[in-house]
N, C-alpha and C positions, 0 to 999 in steps of 0.2 A: 785278916779283914778281906772281905770280898769286894772287889771293885765293881761298880755299876757301869754297864756299857750304855752310853748314850747314843741312841740311834738318830742320825740326821737324815732328813729327806735328801734324795738324790738331787743334785743340782741339774737344772735344765739349761739349755742355751739361753733362755730368757734372762737368767741371773747374771749373765756376763755382758748384756747389752747396756750401754750407757743410759741412765735414766734422764728423761727430758725434764728440764726445769721449766715450769710454767712461765709464760711471758704474758704480762698483763695486756689487755686490749689497748690501753692507753699507750704503752711503749711500742706496741706493734704499729699503731697508727702514726705515732711520732716518727718512727724509723722510715715508714713509707713516705711521709710528707718531706722529711729531711732529705731523703735521697732525691725526690722529685725537684726540690728547689735547685739542685745543682745539675740535674740531668735535663730539665725542661725549662723553657722560658715562661714559667708560671708564677703568678703573684701569690704571696702568702695567703691573702684573704681568699683568693679563688680556691686554693688547695684546702683551706679550712672549711669552706662552704659546703663541701661534699661529704663531710663527716656527720655522724649522728649527733643530735644536739648536745647530749651529755658529754660525749668525747670532745666535741668542738669547744665547749665552754672551758674544759680543762686545758686543752692544748693552746687555746687562744691566750692563755696566761703563761704557759711554759715556754712555747716557742719564742715569743718576743723577748722573754727574759734572757734566754740563751743567746739569741742573735744580737741583742742590744749590748750585753756585757759578757762576752764569752770568757775572758780572762779573769776579771774580778769576781764574776759569779762562781767560776770554778774554784778560785782561791777561797771564797767564803764558805763553800760547801765541801772542801777537802778533796776535790777531784784534781788529779795531776794532769797537767798539760805540758807536753814537750816544748822545749824552747823554740820560739819562732812560729809556733802554731797558734791559731789556724791559718795565719795570713801567708805563710810560705807554701801552702798546699795548692795543688791544682784542683779544678772542679771535680774530677772523678775521685780524687783523694778526699775532698771535703764531703762528698756524698756518703763516705764510709767512716767519717771521723768519729772514733769511739767515745771520746770525752763527752760528746753531745748526748749519747744514749745514757751514759752514767749520770750526767746532770739531770736529764729527764727523770730518771728513776728517783734520784734524791729529792728533787723539787716536788715530784708527785707525792712521795712518801710524807713530806712535811707540809703539804698544802693546807691541812686542817688548821695549822697555826699561822698561815700566811707564808708567802714566798720570802725566804731569807733575803734581806736587802744587802746590797754591796755598793761600794763607792766606785764610780767609774774611773778608770785610769787610762793612760796612753795605750796600754796593751790591748784595750778593747777596740782599737781602730787600726786599719791597715797602715803600715809605715808610709806608703806613698801619699795617703790622705794627710797624715800628720805633717809630712814634709811640705806639702802645698800650703797648708794652713800657716805654718811657721814662716814660709817665704812671703806669704801675702799679708799676714796680720801680726807677725812677731810671736815670740814665745808666750807672752801673756795672753794674746788673742787666741792662740792655739789652746792654751790651758782652759780658757773660758769656754771654747767650743766643745772640748772633751767633756767638761762638766755638764754643760747644757744638753748636749746631744746623747749623753749616756744615761739620762734619767727617763723614767716613764712619763709620757705626755699627759696633760690634763685632758678632759673632754670638753670641747667647746660647743656651745649651742647658740644659734641665732634665732631670736624671737621675731615673729612677724610684727610689723609696725602697728597693726590693728590691735594687738594684744599688749606688746611691750614686755621687756625682760622682767621687771619687778612683779607684775601680775602673774606672768608665767611661772616664775620661780615659786611664788606663794602657792599657786595651784598645785604644782608638782610636790611640794612639801606636804601639803594638806592631804592630797589623794593617796600618796604612797611615800612615806618617809624615805628620803634619799639615803643610801648606805655610805655616802662619801660626803666630804665637805663641799659646800656649794656657796657661790657668791656671784654678785653682778660683776661683769667684766669692767676693768678700768681702761681697756683699749677700744672696745667697740660699744657704741651707745645702744646696740641691740643685743649685746652678748651676755651669756651666762657661762661661768667657768666652774666645772666640777673637777675635784682633785683626782678622780679616776673614773673607771667604768661604772655606769649605773643603768639599769634596764628601763630606759626612758622611751624606747621606741614602741613599747607596748601600751603606752598611755593614751587616754582619750585625746589629750592635747595634741599628740603627734598625728593621730588619725584625722583630727580636724584641720591639720596643716598649720598649727599655731607656731611650730618651730621646725628647724632643720639642724642636723648635726653639722657643724662647720667650725673649723679652727678660727680663733679670734683674728689672727693675722690675715687669713683669707677674707674674712668679713671686712677688715680694714682696706684691703686692696680694692674690693668692689666699691666701697664708699669713697676711697681716694680717687677712683676713676671718675666719679660724678662730681665730687666737691673737694678737689685737691687742696684748696686753700684752708679747709677745715682740718684735714688729716695729715698734711705735710709735717706739722710739728712733731709727729711721732717718729719720723724717719731720722736715721743717723748716718754718719759718714762711714762707719764700720759696723759689721755685724756684732751683736751682743744683746744682753738683756734690755728689753724696751724700757726707756726712761719716759715714764708717763708724766705729762705736764700736771702741775698742781691742780687738783680738782678732778682729774681723770675724765672718763667719758661723759660725765655729767655736765662738763663745761662746753661740750660741742653738740648740743641737741641738733637733730636733723631739721632742715627747713620744712615748715608746714606746707608752704606752697611749692609744689614740685613741677618741673618743666615737662612738656610733652616731647622729649628728645627721642631721636633715633640713636640707639646704642647697639654696637656690634660686639659680641663676645666671641672673638675669633678662634679660640681654642677651648671650647666650652666644656668638653668632657661630659660628665654626668650633670653639669649645670649648677654647681654650688654658687658660683659668682653670678650667673645669669639670674637665678632665683633671688639672690640678695639685691641685685640691681633693680629687677622688676618690682620687688617689694618696696625698696627705698623710694622708687618713683610713684608709689601708690597706684600702680596700674596704669599710669599715664604713658604716652609715647609707645614705642615699640622696641623690643629687645630681640635682635637676631642672634641666635646661638649656632655657631658653625663648629662642626667637628667631622673627623674622618671616620668615626666609629658610629654606625647606626645603632648598635646595641646601647651605647652610652646615651645617645640622643633619645632612644625609647625610654630609658630610665628618667631622663630629664622631663619628657612629656608626662610621665606618670606623676612625678613630683610636682610639676606645675599644676596638674589637675587637682591633686590633693590640696595644694596651697591656694587654689582659686586664682592663679595668675593667668589672665587671658591675653596679656600683652607680650608673651614670649612666642617666637616662631623658631623652631628647630630646623636647621638646614644642613643636610649631609653634603660634604665636599670630598673630592677625591684627592688623596695625598699626592703632592707634586703637580697637581692641576688646579690649584686654588683659583687661578686666573679666570677659569670658566664661570665661577660665581662672582668674583670680584668685579669683573668687567661690566656687569649689569648694574652695579650700584655705586659707581665711582662718585666721590665727592658728595655723598648724601648723608653721611653720619656725623652727628654732633660729637660722639665719643666712640672710639674704637679701643677695646682692650685686647691686647695680645698677651695672654697668659701662656707663654710658650713652653713646649716640652723642654726639660732641662735635666741636669744631673741629679736633682732631688736632694742635695746635701742638706738643705734646710729642714727636711722632713725625715731625717734619719731615725729619729726616735719613734716615729709612727711607721716607718718602713725600713726597719733595720737590716732586712735582707739585701738592700741596695749595696751596702758596703762590702758584702761578701761576694757579690756577683758582677759588679760593674767593671768593665774593661777600659783600658786606656784608649782603645779605638772609639768607644762610645763617648768618652769625655772629649776627645778631639773633634768628633762629628757634631756635637751639640751646638757650638757657636755658629756653625754654617747653617744649620736648620733654623736657629733663632733669627739670624740676620735675614734669611730668605723670607720667613713669615712676616717679620716686621716690615720689610720693604714692600711685600705684596699687599698687605692689608692697609698700609699707610695711604694707598690711593683712595680708600673709602672715606677718608676724613674730609669734611668740608672746610673751606677757608675759615680760619678762626676757631676751628674745632680742636679736640684733644685726641692725641694718640698716646695710649698708656702701655708701656712695656712692663711685664711682670714675670718673675721666675721665683720658684721656691728653692733657690740656692744662693750662695754668696761667693762663688768662684769668680775672680776678676775677669777671666776669659768669657764668662757668660753674662756679665753684668756691665761694668764700666767699659770694657773693650767693645761690646756690642753697641753700646750707646755711641761711643766715639766713631765707630765704623758707619753707623746709620747716619749720623750728622754729616759726615764727610761726603756721603753719597746722596744726601737729600737736603740741599740748601734751602728748600722751601719749608723746612721745619726748624724750630728753635727749641733747645732744651729748657724746661722749666723746673718744677719741683721734682725731687727724687732722692733716693737713699735706701738704707737697709732697715728692716724691722725684725727684731729678734735675731737668733732664737732665744726664747725665754721671755715671758711665760708662754708666748705663742710660738708657732713654728717660725723658721727663718725665711724671710722674703727679701727680694729687691724689687723696687718699682721706680719707674721714671716716666714723667709726663713730657710729651713734646706738644708744641702748638704749631698748627699750620699757619704760615705767614700769609698775609694778604698780598695779592699780586701787585707788582709795581705798576703804576699807571703808565 
């Protein structure tokens, strides 16, 4: 038998080079943003905003899922995570954390059927955070916070008073069927609660200024500042799921006759609470919105124009030099709201990157900032007026301790209503009202 000789082509140097494995644009964008989160002081929303719309819509689901529940999500999807990670790693090590990329690939591959759900557990939070929760609120309180802050948040909407939440929800359902469960809020008389994201910002109702995106707890803080006697029953001694009085928000309709008060929103940011206060007052009085960020104040001005609020005045202040503005308006405000910068632990489910990047130094600095702002802006309150302190956290050092320190240093104020709201179903807040005493004759 004659054997056939099989001629093979000569091998070139190209045959011995490693073949490149295609990397999806989504994974590339994910890795770039993930690294930036730990290399730069950038907010997750800001990082996402620079992406093409199609990529942004995908990563806006993937990134929060990983940041919110890194351990339980990895377990649910069969991704191995070394013991103690990610919380024992440094920022440079976190920027290269390989399980995050594996999770991104698997979540992206299965997104057609929805992101696999996982049950939050203690491993999804830094040990130092858990230790503080247990020391402050006990094992049961800690477990409740793990459960509440490890879940995706609902989408809160605040309807304008001229429209009302019932009419707004009816219109939204009629014009474009909502892809998620929707209901009227049982916490805010102007609120609507959606179980998840829905493309409501492209609606005619939004263009008309009929509503704003705002968490129900944030809505309550704005209304509590104006009418504490109506909304104080929602507040609790300890953080936890809001216990709504029987009848819910329907039992505390807002007063038809509103006062022409002077209200100061001392740390206004982009103005969610300023807008809520201006709307609740039906355009009466004046709302002065102070903030150190001109960019945020510009956003507030645009939102106020869209909503038709002419009783808002945005005022830029210089950080550390608030006295320059305060000195001109002493004792003139009926209500001053100091929604101070804080650790943000009450909004961890909306901003899960906080728990990955927050340092002990930042936590220790917060009470000093809060005490300074509360003290400075208290001089704006007229005799008999209200000073309201609010933070979206529940740490004792930033809540009860700040209240105690303020009262000791300001005997002309007395503590009135106060307590915690949430987390669940709203974000977690602490709010406390002080009343300025009348001078002794």
